[in-house]
C-alpha positions in Angstrom: 2.7 -3.6 -83.7 2.4 -0.1 -81.8 -1.4 -1.1 -80.7 -0.1 -4.4 -79.2 2.7 -3.0 -77.5 0.7 -0.2 -76.0 -1.7 -3.1 -74.8 1.0 -5.0 -73.5 2.5 -1.7 -71.5 -1.0 -1.2 -70.1 -1.9 -4.5 -68.9 1.7 -4.6 -67.2 1.4 -1.2 -65.7 -2.4 -2.4 -64.3 -0.8 -5.8 -63.1 2.2 -4.7 -61.2 1.3 -0.6 -60.2 -2.1 1.1 -58.4 -3.7 3.6 -60.1 -4.0 6.8 -57.9 -7.3 6.0 -57.2 -6.3 2.9 -56.0 -3.5 4.2 -53.8 -5.4 6.6 -52.4 -8.5 3.9 -51.6 -6.1 1.9 -49.7 -4.5 4.4 -47.8 -8.2 5.1 -46.3 -8.2 1.7 -45.6 -5.4 1.1 -43.5 -6.1 4.4 -41.9 -9.7 3.0 -41.2 -8.2 -0.6 -39.9 -6.0 1.8 -37.6 -8.8 3.7 -36.1 -10.7 0.4 -35.9 -8.1 -1.4 -34.0 -7.7 1.9 -31.4 -11.3 2.1 -31.1 -11.1 -1.4 -30.1 -8.4 -1.5 -27.7 -10.5 1.4 -25.5 -13.6 -0.2 -25.8 -11.9 -3.7 -24.2 -10.2 -1.0 -21.5 -13.8 1.0 -21.0 -15.4 -2.7 -20.6 -12.0 -4.1 -18.3 -12.8 -0.7 -16.2 -16.4 -1.1 -15.6 -16.0 -4.8 -15.2 -14.0 -4.1 -11.6 -16.4 -1.5 -11.0 -19.4 -3.7 -11.2 -17.4 -5.9 -9.2 -16.7 -4.0 -6.0 -20.3 -2.9 -6.5 -22.1 -6.5 -5.9 -19.6 -8.0 -3.5 -18.7 -5.3 -1.7 -21.1 -1.9 -1.6 -24.2 -3.8 -2.1 -23.1 -6.2 1.2 -22.0 -3.3 2.8 -24.8 -1.1 2.6 -27.3 -4.6 2.8 -28.8 -4.4 -0.7 -29.2 -6.8 -3.4 -26.8 -7.7 -5.9 -27.5 -6.9 -9.5 -28.4 -9.8 -11.3 -25.9 -10.7 -14.2 -29.0 -11.1 -16.7 -29.4 -7.2 -16.1 -25.4 -6.5 -16.1 -25.0 -7.7 -19.4 -27.2 -5.3 -21.0 -27.9 -6.9 -24.8 -28.5 -5.0 -27.6 -31.4 -4.4 -30.1 -31.6 -6.5 -33.3 -30.1 -5.7 -37.0 -32.8 -3.4 -37.8 -31.3 -1.0 -35.0 -28.6 -0.6 -37.2 -30.4 -0.1 -40.5 -29.1 3.4 -41.0 -25.5 2.4 -41.2 -23.3 1.6 -43.9 -23.2 -2.3 -44.4 -19.9 -3.0 -43.1 -19.4 -5.5 -40.6 -16.9 -4.2 -38.8 -19.1 -0.5 -38.4 -22.1 -2.5 -36.8 -19.6 -4.7 -34.5 -18.0 -1.3 -33.1 -22.0 0.3 -32.9 -23.3 -2.7 -31.0 -19.9 -2.7 -28.8 -20.5 0.9 -27.9 -24.3 0.6 -27.2 -23.8 -2.2 -25.2 -21.0 -0.3 -23.4 -23.5 2.7 -22.9 -26.2 0.7 -21.2 -24.0 -1.3 -18.7 -22.6 2.2 -17.8 -26.3 3.4 -17.5 -26.7 0.7 -15.0 -23.7 1.1 -13.1 -24.9 5.0 -12.4 -28.3 3.7 -11.2 -26.3 1.1 -9.0 -24.6 4.3 -7.7 -27.4 6.5 -7.6 -29.3 4.1 -5.2 -26.0 3.3 -2.7 -25.7 6.5 -2.6 -29.7 7.2 -1.1 -28.4 4.3 1.2 -25.4 5.1 2.2 -27.0 8.3 3.8 -28.7 6.3 6.5 -25.6 4.8 7.0 -22.6 7.5 7.6 -21.5 6.0 10.7 -20.5 2.6 9.0 -19.1 4.3 6.1 -16.7 6.4 8.0 -15.3 3.1 10.0 -14.4 1.1 7.1 -10.8 0.6 6.3 -11.0 2.6 3.4 -8.1 4.7 2.1 -4.0 3.8 1.8 -2.3 3.6 5.1 0.6 5.8 3.8 0.8 8.6 1.2 1.2 7.4 -2.0 -1.1 9.3 -4.6 0.9 8.1 -7.5 1.1 4.2 -6.3 4.7 4.1 -6.7 5.0 2.6 -2.8 2.7 -1.0 -3.1 5.7 -3.5 -3.1 3.5 -6.2 -2.6 0.0 -7.9 -2.3 -2.5 -10.1 -0.9 -1.7 -13.6 -1.7 1.3 -16.3 -1.9 4.6 -14.9 -1.9 8.4 -15.5 -2.0 9.7 -14.8 1.9 12.2 -12.5 2.4 14.1 -14.0 5.1 12.9 -17.7 4.9 13.4 -17.6 1.4 10.1 -20.3 0.6 6.7 -19.0 -0.9 3.9 -18.3 2.2 0.5 -16.7 2.5 0.9 -13.0 3.0 -2.1 -11.9 4.5 -1.5 -7.9 3.9 -0.5 -5.3 1.9 3.7 -4.5 1.7 4.3 -0.3 1.2 7.7 0.7 0.7 9.0 3.7 2.3 12.0 5.4 4.0 11.5 5.5 8.1 9.9 8.1 9.7 7.0 8.1 6.8 3.6 9.1 8.4 1.2 6.4 8.8 -2.6 7.3 8.8 -5.6 5.1 10.2 -7.7 4.0 6.8 -11.2 4.6 9.2 -12.8 5.6 12.1 -12.1 3.3 15.3 -10.7 2.4 18.7 -7.0 1.8 18.8 -7.3 -2.0 20.4 -3.4 -2.6 20.5 -0.4 -1.0 20.3 2.7 -3.4 21.2 6.9 -2.8 20.7 8.7 -6.4 19.8 12.0 -7.2 18.2 10.3 -9.9 16.2 7.4 -11.2 14.1 5.4 -7.9 13.2 7.8 -6.0 15.4 6.0 -2.6 16.6 2.5 -2.6 16.0 -0.6 -1.1 16.0 -4.2 -2.6 16.0 -7.6 -0.4 15.3 -11.2 -1.8 16.1 -13.0 -0.2 13.5 -16.3 -1.8 14.6 -18.9 -3.8 12.3 -16.4 -7.1 12.5 -13.0 -4.6 11.4 -9.4 -4.6 12.7 -6.9 -3.5 11.0 -3.5 -4.0 11.6 -0.3 -1.4 11.0 3.1 -3.7 11.4 7.2 -3.0 11.7 6.6 0.5 13.2 9.5 2.8 14.3 7.1 4.6 16.9 3.6 5.3 17.8 1.4 8.8 17.9 -1.7 6.8 19.7 -2.5 4.5 22.5 -4.0 1.4 23.5 -8.2 3.5 24.0 -7.6 6.4 21.9 -10.7 7.1 19.9 -8.8 8.1 16.0 -10.3 9.2 13.0 -9.9 8.3 9.3 -6.7 10.2 7.8 -5.3 10.2 11.4 -1.1 9.8 11.7 -1.1 6.9 14.5 2.8 6.5 13.7 5.6 6.5 11.0 7.7 3.4 9.1 10.2 1.6 10.5 12.5 -1.9 10.4 11.3 -3.7 13.2 10.6 -7.1 13.3 10.8 -9.8 10.5 11.8 -7.8 7.7 14.2 -6.9 5.3 14.0 -3.5 4.9 12.0 -0.2 5.9 8.3 -0.8 5.3 4.4 -1.0 6.4 3.2 -4.0 6.7 -1.2 -3.1 6.3 -3.7 -5.9 7.1 -7.6 -5.9 7.5 -9.0 -8.4 9.3 -12.6 -9.1 9.0 -14.5 -10.9 11.0 -11.8 -12.8 12.1 -10.3 -13.7 8.8 -7.9 -11.8 7.1 -8.9 -10.7 4.0 -7.3 -8.9 1.2 -7.3 -4.9 1.8 -7.7 -3.6 -1.5 -11.3 -4.9 -1.7 -12.2 -2.1 1.1 -9.9 0.7 -0.7 -13.1 2.8 -2.2 -11.5 6.5 -1.2 -9.4 8.6 -2.9 -8.7 6.7 -6.3 -10.7 6.8 -9.8 -11.4 4.0 -11.6 -8.2 3.6 -13.4 -6.3 4.3 -10.3 -7.5 1.4 -8.5 -7.4 -0.9 -11.6 -3.5 0.1 -11.9 -3.6 -0.6 -7.7 -5.0 -3.8 -8.1 -2.6 -5.0 -11.0 0.4 -3.9 -8.5 -0.9 -5.9 -5.7 -1.4 -8.9 -8.1 2.2 -9.1 -9.0 3.8 -12.4 -8.2 7.0 -10.8 -6.5 8.5 -10.7 -3.3 7.2 -9.6 0.0 9.0 -7.4 2.2 8.0 -9.3 5.8 
């Protein structure tokens, strides 16, 4: 009778309670799952940043430097067959992560080679690169001043959806405004409507930039300016809901998204943050 009772208790214990070894294994398994999920998130984030760099590389850098785009088949950078991972434990999660990491490393290698090539080309095109509107027009290291981006936005005065053809940087009156590339001042206009007080700079190579709603100017038509030179100060002139700088890039007569040309002074992570902020569907300031 006691033997039957002992067997019963043992079976009951094993059915409803884990052994110390099983507890340790379950904890280890949960830890591995957590690490796997975190690693997957990092790989995804790395691929997203790399994708942004690849897009800028093909559509902007290579276009400006007259270099052929890198085909998607090369950028995809496939990995080897299953034999390549025979030394790894026979766990599909481990093999999957190893494949993704190797593919990311190969893509990064291709992107690095691309930048090496572009660096060689750029040395012969220093004047062009100095003229490209490549920096933010006001000091914005923490990326907190970009209030509205390029695209359809709700107009703050007319209360209708309207194409917003530039970037709005919210800043106090009197904040310095900087030329985003070398060029010659084309226009300096005063107005209480529309763009308000504005400066237009001709950078050559088909590029113009507009700085609107200014308080005052530090340049005149015909002045030569250098990238980073102060050209005036933020104001609240024209049709606007508050003090800010409205900034436009015009390429070959067409207003384009200025974020495409912000090449200088931003890390890939900062650029990715700027793109997200500029893409937010919010209300413009003008």
